[in-house]
N, C-alpha and C positions, 0 to 999 in steps of 0.2 A: 504494500500500500504506500503510494507516494504522497507527496505534499499537495495541498490544494491552494491554488492562487486565484485571486479575483482580478479582473481587469475592467476598468471603467474609463469612459472617454466622452468628452463633449468637444464640439468644434471650435468654440470661441470662449474667451475669458469671461464674457457676460453670462454664459450659460452655467447652470448649477448641476453639480455632480451628486447632490445629496440623495436623490431618489435611487440612483444606481448603488451608491455606497451602502445605503440602508439595506437594500435587497441582498447585497453580497454578504454583509455581516449577519443578517438574519438567516442566511443559508448555512452559516456556520464557519465562515472564513475568518481567520484571525486578522485583526486590523493591520498587523505588520506584514501580512501576506497579500494585501490589496494594493495593486498598482493602478494609479490613475493619472490622467493627463488631460490637458486642454489643447488638443491638436486636431487639425483637419483629418478626416478619414479617407482622403484621396488616394493614399498609398500606405504602405506599412513601414516607411522610413521615419518612425516616430521614436524619440529618445527613450521614453519610458517603456514602450512596447518592446523595443530592442533589448532593453535592460532585462525585462522579464524573460525574453527568449533565452538569454544567456544563463539565467538562473534555473530554467526548467531542466529536469532530468527525466529519464524514462520512467513511466508509471505515474508521473504527476498529473494533476488535473487543472485545467483552466476553466473558470466560471465567468460568464458574461451575462448581463441582464437581457440583452437582445442582440440579434445577429448584426444589426447595423452599428452596434458599438465596436465591433471588430473592424469594420470598414464600410465604405459606401459603394465601392465598386464590386459588384457581386461576382464578376469573373475572377478578380483578384482574391476575393474571399474564398472561392472554391480552391484556388491554387494554394492559398495559405492553409486552408483546412487540411488538405492532403499532406502538405509539408509537416504540419503539426502532428498528424497521425502517423505518417510513414517514416519521416526522418527523425523528428523529436520523440516520437512514440509516446505522446501524452494523450490524455482524454480531454474531451471538451463538453461542457455543460452550458446550455442556453436556457436561462430561467423562464423566458417568455415562450419558449418552444421546445419543451422537453423531448418531443419526438426526435429532435436532432442530436440528443445526447449520444456521445460515442463511448461513454463509460461502460466498459464491459463488452464492447463490440468483439465478437469472436466468430462471426459467420458471414458468409457472402450475402445472404438475404438481408441482414441488418444493414450492411454496407451499401447494398443496392438501394434500399429504402432511403437512407440518409442522402446518397448522391442525388436521387430523384427529387427529394424535398429541397435540396440546395438548388437544383436546376429550376424547379417551380418557383422558388422564392426569388431567384435571379430574374426569371421571366416576368413575374409580377412587379418587381421593383422597376425594371426597365420600362414596362408598359405604363406604369404610373408616372414615371419620369417623362415619357413622351407625351402622355395625356396632359400633364401639368404644363409642359412647354406649349402644347397646342392651345390650351385654355388661356394661357398668358398672351399668346399671339392674337387669338380672337378677341380677348378683352382689350388689348391695346388698340386693335383696329377699330373696335366699336367705340372706344373712348375718343379716338382721333376724329371719327365721324361726328361725334357730339361737340367737337371743338376743343377737347382737352389737350393742353400743351404738355409735352414731356421734356425732360431735361432741366437744366438749371434756369431759373427765371432770369430774364434779361434786366439789366439795370435801366431805370427810366432815363430818358434823354435829359441832359442839363437844361436848365430853364432858358438859357440864351441860345440854345442849339439852332432854332429856326433863323435867328438873326444872322448868326455866323454862317449857317448853311446857305442862305440867300447871297451873302457876300462872296462865298466860295464859288457858288454856281454862276455868279455874274463875273467871275475872274477878278474880283476886287481884292481878294486876299488868297494866299496859298492855303492848301490843306493843313500844312504844318502850323501856320499862324492861327488858323481857326481852331485846330486841336489844342494848341497851347492856351488860347483864350478860354476854352471850355474845360481845361484841365483833363484832357482826354489823350489817349494814345492815338497817334496819327492813323494807324491802320484801322482802329476802331471807328474813328471819325469817318474815314473813307467808306468803310463797310456800311455804316448806318446812313451816310449821305447817299450812297448809291442805291440802297434799298428804297429810300424816300424818293429819289429821282425816278426810279422805275415805276412807282405808284402814280407818278404824275403824267406818265405817258398815255 
């Protein structure tokens, strides 16, 4: 019987680890055996995760709250899963999906079921990601039709802009001089002036 370690992760410093840590300690993992970090799950090159890997010995068990705490790329999760089982020879327990537990795997049927569940989970996650992107795209398109503007709001034009714009348009002053009087960048003045000029056509 090996040691049991917990792993908890959130993606940003603003997110809270408490829910995962409580679940791991309630499962019976000693606090000193819980590894946790605030790192993106885009890959497995995370300092604390790598530190845990080095500590693992054959027969140990890793416990996670949910599969997405291991990572967010399900193809990489599958590769890591098999690495943990076949190379490190450790067991894996997923508290929110106990059907995936590899603790005590000793037959091909159990391995087949776990592999298929991982494939199904990966498919569902990818489908949801694509659906979310499509909903976002449709939402943005609908908002644009309603006149919603996206991006950073533009600064209002200086109070004397039209006065200096007319002088520039009539070649009474240069763009540089107009911009200086308005306390604007020359390129910004020219961009806004040209936009205004286009609306007058």
